[in-house]
Backbone as a printed PyTorch tensor [residue, N CA C, xyz], in Angstrom:
tensor([[[-137.2890, -219.3130,  -21.6960],
         [-135.0950, -219.6130,  -21.9080],
         [-135.0300, -217.8140,  -22.1220]],

        [[-133.8370, -217.6690,  -20.9800],
         [-133.5690, -215.7700,  -21.3970],
         [-132.6880, -215.4960,  -22.7140]],

        [[-132.3470, -214.2410,  -22.3840],
         [-132.0860, -213.5220,  -24.0000],
         [-130.7070, -214.2940,  -24.1370]],

        [[-130.0530, -214.5370,  -23.3670],
         [-128.6310, -215.3950,  -23.6970],
         [-129.2550, -216.6940,  -24.3970]],

        [[-130.0530, -217.1220,  -23.8490],
         [-130.3820, -218.5340,  -24.5050],
         [-130.8010, -218.5830,  -25.7570]],

        [[-131.9120, -217.2670,  -26.4460],
         [-132.3790, -217.7500,  -27.5750],
         [-131.3650, -217.1310,  -27.9840]],

        [[-130.3300, -216.3700,  -28.5270],
         [-129.4580, -215.4310,  -28.9440],
         [-128.9480, -217.1270,  -29.3490]],

        [[-128.4640, -217.8310,  -28.1630],
         [-127.4560, -219.3260,  -28.5900],
         [-128.4440, -220.2030,  -29.7060]],

        [[-129.4470, -219.7480,  -29.5640],
         [-130.3140, -221.1600,  -29.6880],
         [-130.9330, -220.9200,  -31.5770]],

        [[-130.3280, -219.2750,  -31.4850],
         [-130.6860, -218.6790,  -33.2980],
         [-129.2870, -219.2690,  -33.6730]],

        [[-128.7120, -218.9960,  -33.0160],
         [-126.8690, -219.2290,  -33.3260],
         [-126.6030, -220.6520,  -33.5150]],

        [[-127.0970, -221.5890,  -33.1720],
         [-126.9350, -222.7940,  -32.8360],
         [-127.4960, -223.2860,  -34.0880]],

        [[-128.9220, -222.9310,  -34.4150],
         [-130.2430, -223.4180,  -35.3710],
         [-129.2820, -223.8240,  -36.8890]],

        [[-128.6300, -222.9540,  -37.0900],
         [-128.4410, -222.9620,  -38.6470],
         [-126.9230, -223.8150,  -38.4230]],

        [[-126.3030, -224.2270,  -37.2550],
         [-124.8870, -225.1270,  -37.6080],
         [-125.4150, -226.4670,  -37.2640]],

        [[-126.5110, -226.8720,  -35.7650],
         [-126.1670, -227.8040,  -35.1980],
         [-128.0970, -227.9630,  -35.3350]],

        [[-128.4790, -227.7450,  -34.8940],
         [-130.2180, -227.9580,  -35.2040],
         [-130.6130, -227.9000,  -33.7130]],

        [[-131.6710, -227.5310,  -33.3460],
         [-132.2920, -227.4440,  -31.7510],
         [-131.7320, -228.8910,  -30.4620]],

        [[-131.8630, -229.5340,  -31.7630],
         [-131.3700, -231.3630,  -30.6540],
         [-129.5790, -230.7710,  -30.3000]],

        [[-129.1610, -230.9640,  -31.0230],
         [-127.4550, -231.0210,  -30.4160],
         [-127.9310, -230.1250,  -29.1440]],

        [[-128.4180, -228.4800,  -29.9470],
         [-128.1790, -227.5210,  -28.9100],
         [-128.4820, -227.9210,  -27.3950]],

        [[-129.6770, -228.9550,  -27.4220],
         [-130.4680, -229.5890,  -26.0820],
         [-129.3800, -231.1500,  -25.4160]],

        [[-128.2350, -231.5840,  -26.3250],
         [-127.6130, -232.1660,  -25.8570],
         [-126.0970, -231.6440,  -25.6650]],

        [[-126.0340, -231.3210,  -25.8390],
         [-124.8380, -230.1860,  -25.2640],
         [-124.9650, -229.3630,  -24.2630]],

        [[-126.3640, -229.3110,  -23.7120],
         [-126.2230, -228.8630,  -22.7830],
         [-125.9820, -228.9950,  -21.8450]],

        [[-126.1160, -230.2820,  -21.7390],
         [-125.7380, -231.5780,  -20.7660],
         [-123.8660, -231.5470,  -19.8050]],

        [[-123.8100, -231.1730,  -20.8060],
         [-122.0870, -231.1860,  -20.8160],
         [-121.3710, -229.7830,  -21.0550]],

        [[-121.8760, -228.9250,  -21.2810],
         [-120.8680, -227.5090,  -21.8910],
         [-121.3630, -226.3780,  -21.2880]],

        [[-121.0080, -225.6170,  -21.0970],
         [-121.7600, -224.6250,  -20.3070],
         [-121.4260, -223.4130,  -22.0230]],

        [[-122.6130, -222.8400,  -22.3100],
         [-122.3120, -221.3070,  -23.4930],
         [-122.1610, -220.2130,  -22.4660]],

        [[-121.1640, -219.3250,  -23.8090],
         [-121.1570, -218.2140,  -23.0450],
         [-120.8460, -217.1840,  -24.0080]],

        [[-121.0280, -215.8870,  -23.7840],
         [-120.4190, -214.8620,  -25.1220],
         [-119.2500, -214.2620,  -24.4990]],

        [[-118.0610, -213.9140,  -25.8810],
         [-117.1700, -213.1910,  -24.9850],
         [-117.3460, -211.9580,  -24.8560]],

        [[-116.4760, -211.4050,  -24.4980],
         [-117.4340, -209.6660,  -23.5510],
         [-116.9440, -208.4540,  -24.6810]],

        [[-116.2590, -208.4270,  -25.3940],
         [-115.4880, -207.8500,  -26.6420],
         [-115.8370, -207.9640,  -27.7890]],

        [[-116.8810, -208.9640,  -28.3980],
         [-117.2000, -208.9920,  -29.7100],
         [-118.5400, -209.5030,  -29.4940]],

        [[-118.8300, -210.4970,  -28.3830],
         [-120.0170, -211.4900,  -28.2480],
         [-120.6130, -212.2300,  -29.1150]],

        [[-119.2180, -213.3620,  -29.3120],
         [-119.4340, -214.4270,  -30.1410],
         [-119.1710, -215.5980,  -29.0600]],

        [[-120.2840, -216.8680,  -30.2180],
         [-120.9440, -217.5410,  -28.1780],
         [-119.6800, -218.6030,  -28.7690]],

        [[-119.4880, -218.7470,  -27.3270],
         [-118.6910, -219.9070,  -27.2830],
         [-118.5950, -221.0960,  -26.1080]],

        [[-118.6800, -222.0140,  -26.4010],
         [-118.2660, -223.2840,  -25.0940],
         [-117.6540, -223.8910,  -25.0800]],

        [[-117.8150, -224.4750,  -22.8970],
         [-116.4370, -224.7820,  -22.9350],
         [-117.0680, -226.3590,  -22.0570]],

        [[-116.3250, -226.8610,  -21.5600],
         [-116.6170, -228.5340,  -21.5150],
         [-117.5610, -228.0860,  -19.6030]],

        [[-118.8630, -229.1090,  -18.7510],
         [-118.5870, -228.6430,  -17.6290],
         [-117.6960, -229.2480,  -16.8170]],

        [[-117.6470, -228.6890,  -14.9110],
         [-117.0190, -229.1640,  -14.3870],
         [-115.4500, -229.1640,  -14.1450]],

        [[-114.5680, -227.5850,  -15.2480],
         [-113.3840, -227.5950,  -15.3640],
         [-113.0180, -226.6190,  -13.6690]],

        [[-114.1380, -226.0360,  -13.5890],
         [-113.6630, -225.4110,  -12.6150],
         [-113.6460, -223.6540,  -12.8870]],

        [[-112.4840, -222.9380,  -12.4790],
         [-112.2350, -221.6970,  -13.6330],
         [-111.1390, -221.3250,  -14.0560]],

        [[-110.9910, -221.5470,  -16.2450],
         [-110.6720, -221.3880,  -17.2010],
         [-110.5810, -219.9410,  -17.7670]],

        [[-109.2120, -220.2800,  -18.4160],
         [-108.9080, -218.8400,  -19.1950],
         [-109.7670, -219.5350,  -20.1570]],

        [[-109.9070, -218.0670,  -21.0830],
         [-110.8860, -218.9530,  -22.6410],
         [-110.0270, -217.6760,  -23.5430]],

        [[-110.2750, -218.1560,  -24.8500],
         [-109.3030, -216.8060,  -25.7540],
         [-110.5930, -217.6110,  -27.0500]],

        [[-110.7740, -215.8190,  -26.8610],
         [-112.0540, -215.8950,  -28.0600],
         [-111.6410, -215.9860,  -29.4850]],

        [[-112.4190, -216.9100,  -30.3870],
         [-111.3410, -217.8480,  -31.6890],
         [-111.6110, -215.8760,  -32.6210]],

        [[-112.5990, -215.1960,  -32.3970],
         [-113.2070, -214.7900,  -33.3180],
         [-112.2970, -213.7120,  -33.1360]],

        [[-111.9360, -212.4700,  -32.0660],
         [-110.9330, -211.2460,  -31.0640],
         [-109.6210, -211.6760,  -31.2610]],

        [[-109.1180, -212.9620,  -30.3120],
         [-108.2550, -213.4810,  -29.7080],
         [-108.2740, -212.5740,  -28.2670]],

        [[-109.2940, -212.0130,  -27.3800],
         [-109.8660, -211.7260,  -26.3730],
         [-109.2020, -212.7480,  -25.5390]],

        [[-108.8930, -212.4150,  -24.3190],
         [-108.3700, -213.8350,  -23.3240],
         [-109.7890, -212.9160,  -22.3550]],

        [[-110.1410, -214.2500,  -22.0330],
         [-110.8600, -213.8950,  -20.6510],
         [-111.0120, -214.9360,  -19.1690]],

        [[-111.0900, -215.3390,  -18.6430],
         [-111.5410, -215.8580,  -17.1020],
         [-113.0760, -216.0830,  -16.9460]],

        [[-113.5460, -217.6250,  -17.1340],
         [-114.9890, -217.6540,  -16.7710],
         [-114.5720, -219.1100,  -16.1520]],

        [[-116.3150, -219.0440,  -14.9210],
         [-115.9250, -220.1020,  -14.1830],
         [-117.4030, -221.0220,  -15.2490]],

        [[-116.8900, -222.6140,  -14.7590],
         [-117.7400, -223.3250,  -15.9310],
         [-118.5030, -224.2290,  -14.5250]]])
């Protein structure tokens, strides 16, 4: 697991546990906001999407 994967696992372990993260990896893509590093998730297979960070309000595009 890479550095981002480890950080996501740390973040998610408090809220959902590792079982939830494992199930979600099939259907969701996890990524970080480029400004505040907040972990976000989006459904896979949507192509290029515009994401608004819930924490800082930054708008950026991501391929999922």
